[in-house]
C-alpha positions, 0 to 999 in steps of 0.5 A: 516225290514230295512229302507231307511233313509235320508243319505241311500237313494241314489236313482237309479244306475247311480246317484252320491249318489247310493253307499249310499243305504243300502248293504249287503255282501253275501258269496257263498261258495258252487258251483252251489247255486241258489239265488233269491232276493225279496223286499217288501216296502210301496206301494209308493217306486219304488224299485230295488234290484241287486246282484254284485260280490265284495270284502266285501266292499261298492260299489259306482259304477257299472263296470259290469252287476249285476249277479241278478237284479230285473228288472224295479223299481216297486212300493211296490214289486220287485223279481228276477228270481232264478239264479245259482251264482258262489262261490264268494263274493257278495254285494246285493244293494236295491234302490229306483227310486228317490234319497231321498225316505225314508221308510221301507222295507223287503228284502229276500234272498232265497238260495238253500244252507244253507251255505251263510253268509250275513251281513249288510255293514254300 
């Protein structure tokens, strides 16, 4: 269980504070790895989760389309389609529809490979 707290609830993509949202680095070392993202939160939180290519650093702006996106912000639960991801480094970023919305959530990264490595970016 993780939480969006004051200072880590940056809001939606396009907001200047978006880069302060919770982020995790994911290393995908194996070809043809399939990933799916799921996030459950309090019903009051409209949430979204994306996967973007990166280099183990916090992402503050998007310069390309996410490889995985759970779609429109949804209250309480969001889920992506299962997507084949190339070998590489990625960040998973959870966000709420409005900056400053706080609360607990559970993020799940489902993978066809046991070799992926996930670490929280502080």
